[in-house]
Each structure stands twice: as structure tokens, then as C-alpha cells.
N, C-alpha and C positions, 0 to 999 in steps of 0.2 A: 504494499499499500504506500505509494509515494506521498511524501509530505508536500503540500502545496503552499507556497508562500513567495511573495515578491520582495519581502523585506530582508535587508541584510541582518537585522537584529534577530530575527527568527532563525535565520541560518546559523548565527553564532550560538544561539540557544541550543540548537540541535546538536552542534559539534561538542558542546560541553555537557549536554544533558545525560550522556551515557554514564557519567560519574556522579552527577548531582542527584539524579533520581533515587538512588539507593539510600538516601537519607543519612547514612552514617558511614560512607565509604571511607575507610582508613587503611593506611598501609600498616604492615605488622610493626614497623618501627615507631609508629605514631600511637601515643596513648589512646585508649578507648575514649569515645566521646562522653561527656558528662553534661548535666544541666547547666544552662547558661546562668552564670552568677548574677547577671543584670536583668534576668527575665521579669523580676518584679518592679523594674523601674520604667516609667514612661519617657519617652523621647519626643521632642518636637518634630523629629523627622519621621516618626512612625505614621503609617497610614492604616486605616481601618476599612475593611471591605466586607459587607455582609456578615458582620459579627467576628471577622477574623482579624486579630490584632497583628500587624505584620512585624511587630517587635518581639513576639513571643509571649505577650502578656495574656493572651486568650486563645481560644481555639474557634475554628469554624464549626458552628453547632448545627449543622444540618442544611440540606438543600430544600429550597421551597419551590424552585422552578420546575414545573412538570410533576410535582410530588402530591400525594394525597393529603398531607397534613403540613401545617406551619409549625416549626419547632420554635419554642421560646428560648431566648438567650439563658444560658445557665442549665439548660435541661440535658446536655450531654454529660454523662457521669458514669462512674464505676459502679458496680453492684457492691453495697456495703458489706464489709467483712470477707470479701472474696479473696483478697490477697493474703497469703500466709507466709511468704518468703521462702517456701520450700519448693516451688517449681524450679525446673532446670534453668529457665530464663532468669528468674529472680536471683538464683544462687550464683549465676555467672557474673553479676555486677549490677550497678545502677543502670537506669535507662540510658541508651547510648546518645541520645540527642533530645534537646529541648523541643524540637519540632515533632520528634516521634511521640512523645508523651507529654503534651503541653498541659498547662494548667488553666483553669477557667477563672473568671473574675473573682470567685470566692476562694481561690487557692486550692481547689480539689485536684489531686494528682490523678492523671488518667491512665497510669499503667494498670493493667488488668482488664477484666471483663467489662464490655461496654453494654449499657441498657439497650435493648433491642426494641425499637419502635413498631407498633403494629403496622401491617401492610394490608392493602385491599386484595380481594380475590384476583382481580386483573393483574395487580403488581406482582403477586405471588406467581401466577402462571408465567408471567414474562421473566421473572427472576429465575425460575425453574429453567426455562429455555436458555437464558444467558449463562447460567452456571454449568449447564450441560455442554455448552460450547467451550467454556473455560476449562473444564475437566479434560476435554479431548485435547487440549493443547498440551496438558501434563502428559498425557499418553504418547503424544507425538514427540515430546522432548524429555524423555525419562532420565537422561544423563547429561552432564556438562558436555561430553564429546558430541552428543546430539545437538545440543543448543548451539555450540560453535559451528557445526556443520550446517545449521540452519540460519546463520547470519547474526547470532548473538555474540557479544563480546564482553569479556569479563570487566566489570565496573567496580567491584569492591572485593575484598577478601571475605572469607566467611565471618559473619559478625552474629554473636549470639542473639537470640530473640527474633532475628529477621532473616538470617541465612546469607549465603553468597549470591550476589546479584550479577546477572548477565543481561545485557541491554542491547536492544536493536533500535537504534535512533530513528530509523525510517518509519517507526510505528507510533511516534509520539503526537502526530498531528490530528488524530481523531480517535475517540473512545470506540473500541470494538472488542466485545467480550472474547471473541475468537482470535484476537491478535494482540495479546499483552505485549507492551514494550519491554517488560522485564520478566525474567524467569528466576526463581530463587532455588538455591541448592544447599545440601548439607555439608558441603565442602567445595574445594576447587579442583579435585582431581578429575581426570577424564571420566571416571566411573562413579563420580559423586552423584547422588540421586536428587531429583527434584522434590522440594517441599512446599512450594507455593508459587503464586503469581503476584506480579505487581504491575500496576498501570500507572505510567507517568504520562501526563497529557499536557500540551501547550494550550492554554485557554485564557484569552484576554479578558473575559468577563466573569471572572470568578470560577469556581469549580465547575467541571462539566457535568451534565445531567447524570452521566454514569449509569450504575445499575438501577434496576427498578426498585422503588421504595426509598425510604429515607435513612437507611442504616449504613450506607457507604460513606463514611466520614473522611473526606479528603483533606490532606494537610500540606503544609509548605514549610520551608526552612529558611526564613528571612530574618530571623532575630539577629540583632547586633550586626547588621550588614551582611548576614548570610554565611554560607560555608566558605572555606578557604580551598581554592583550587590551584594546583600548580600548572605549568605550561604544557604538561602532558595530559591535561584534563583529569587528573586524579585528585580527589579530596584528601587534603593533608591536615585538615582541621575543622572542628565543628563550629556552630555558631558562636560559642563562647570564645573562640580564638580572636585575639585582637588584631588589628591591622598590622601592628608592629610584628607580632609573633608570626602572623601569616607571611609577611614579607621575609622574615628570617628563614622560613621554611620553603622559600622560593615559589610562593603562591600569591593570589590575589583574591580578596573577598568578593563573593558574588551573590547578590540578593536577586534571585530570579522570580520576580513577582508574578509571572504568568505561567509558571510551572506547578502543577498539582499532582498529588500522589495519593494512591490507596493500595493497600495489600488485599489479596484475595486468597484465603486459605482453604482451598477446595481439593488439594491432593489427597487421594485416599491413603489412609494411614497416618496423615499429618493434619487432620482436621483440628483447627485451633481451638483450645479450650476457653479462650477469651472472646471468641466471636469470629465469624467468618471474615469480617472487615477490620479486625482489630489491629492496631499499630504494631503490636508484638505478639509472638506466639509462645506461650509458657512452655511448651514441650522442647523448644529449641535452646539447648544449653550450650556447653562447649566453650571455646575461647576464640578471640579475634585472631584471624590468620590461620586457624586450625580447622576443626571439623565439629559437627555437633556431638561427636562421641568423645572428644577430649575432656580432660578434667579442666575446670575453670582456672583462669589465671589467678594465682594467690593474690595478686594486688587488687584486682577488681572484685574478687570474691570477698576479700576483707571488708571492702567498702559496702558490699551488699549486707554482710553480717552486721556491721555497725549501724547501717540504716535500719535493719530489722530490730536490733536492740533498742534503738532510739524510739522507734515507733511503739514497741511493747511498753516502754517505760512511760510514754506520754499518753497511753490509752488507758 
């Protein structure tokens, strides 16, 4: 599916998007992403669009265009008591990126299961068809080797909770359930297995209509000037990375305001316990740069343990 655009800006976005879409693409030598320390501060340069605070102080709380229900600000939330700290994802470390698990205006952390909004009969029938198409993609590209043969390029190492991303930049111009721009794997070896899909879409007017129903919560990574990307199109720092730190790593900060992302966990055997469109999948543990089957990195695991203790003491 060729991408149609006459603007040079869109072409530049497509060139760099293969690394940006993955949310937390980091090289093995770069520390895992952490929450943006400035996410609670407002900036005069921030822009808000349909409930999405571009500085990371909020989240997009639902699509109303073409949907059956209007979702009120603040209604996107996790299910109370659902986080235990014992899932492979949680044990691997804190959330990888502020854009991946943003906070709403009340400060509620969105790591974990997301509330599922009701859908109409028509929406459900359409969603069944869309997810049938999506699962067929997983069957077509069961391994990394198959993905590369099909035109997908490695855009991140393996990252706990979201997998290793392989991206086809020619598919970012339009949402199509049967043509996801990213495939997610349990590692980066030729025989590594597919665990999920991800849709990175260029959209100038907010998130795309996407899947039927209101539950596909699209997100961005524009806090603090966006991600740090080097000259090879590889993300070498998350949103919390300062401009000076980014420059020292040979990169440039890039806030791609027209790039939207959503995961789709529909691969048989890897159905995500936190929801089919959740930002993270609790079953995906392991370590950055390794595989889902590796033991967590002691450094990031220690942070996860500390966070669990803090949460327990404050409850």
C-alpha cells in the first residue's frame, strides 16, 4: 500500500517513523526508558488536542468521531486493584516510556488493565471482522525471518512489556487492520516468534478512526520535545532525555505530533491480560536487548521492586 503525500514533511516523518513508532526503541547500550520527570509540569509550548496533552500531562481519552459514545475527560482508567507487581512485565522494571503509560489529570497511572467501554452490536460485528484480518497477519509472519522477508525492518531491540518491533514504513499512511505497520516479536533472532501487532499511523487531525468501538486508545510520545533519534533513525533516548543529553548521544529531539500508535494483542497464545489494546502486555517479561525468556535486568528489576514496596506502604 503506497503512502500518498506531496509534502516533504510527511516524507521525513516516514523516513524516521520506523524507529519512532515503537514507543521505546532503545539500543542495548542505552538505559531503559523511565517516566518523564517533568510530566507533571505545564509548559507554555504545550498543545492540547481532543484531550491529549502534548507535554505528557494527560492522555487521549477516547475517540468520538464515528463512535457510538462520547467519552468524558478522565474516564480512561485502570481497574482498581488489578496491579500486583507480580506479572513478568512489572517485574522487568518500571514503565518504559511516559507516552506508553501516561497519567491523567488526576494523576492515575495507566499501567495495567484498561477499562473496557461497551460497544454496539454493529461495532462488535465489525470488530470481529477487523481482528480476524489482524490475526491472519500473525499467521503470515510467524517469525522475524518471515517479517524481514515481507519488507519489515527491525526498529527496536526486544523491550519488556511491548516486544521487539519490526516496521514497514510504507504502511503508515492509512489504517488497515490487515496491514499493520509494525509486528512485535519475543526477541530479535530469525526464529523469534510473533507476540502482537502495532499500528503506527500518520494522521493530521488527531487519532485515526481505527478499530470499531471506543476501546483502541491511541497514544503519542511528544512530552518534553519528544524522543531522541540519531542520524540512523534509531531512538537513543526517551521523552525525559534533555536536549543536551540527546545531542551528546548523537541525536536530535523529535516531537512528531501527527504520529499516532496503538498495540493490538491478538496473537494466539499471547492474548494480553491487560486488554487487547493495552499499552503493555503483562505476560511479556525479560530484558531490553534480550528475549521474553531472559531474566530481568537486575537494575530495572530493582526499580520495579522498590516501586512495589512504595505502593504497598502507601496503600
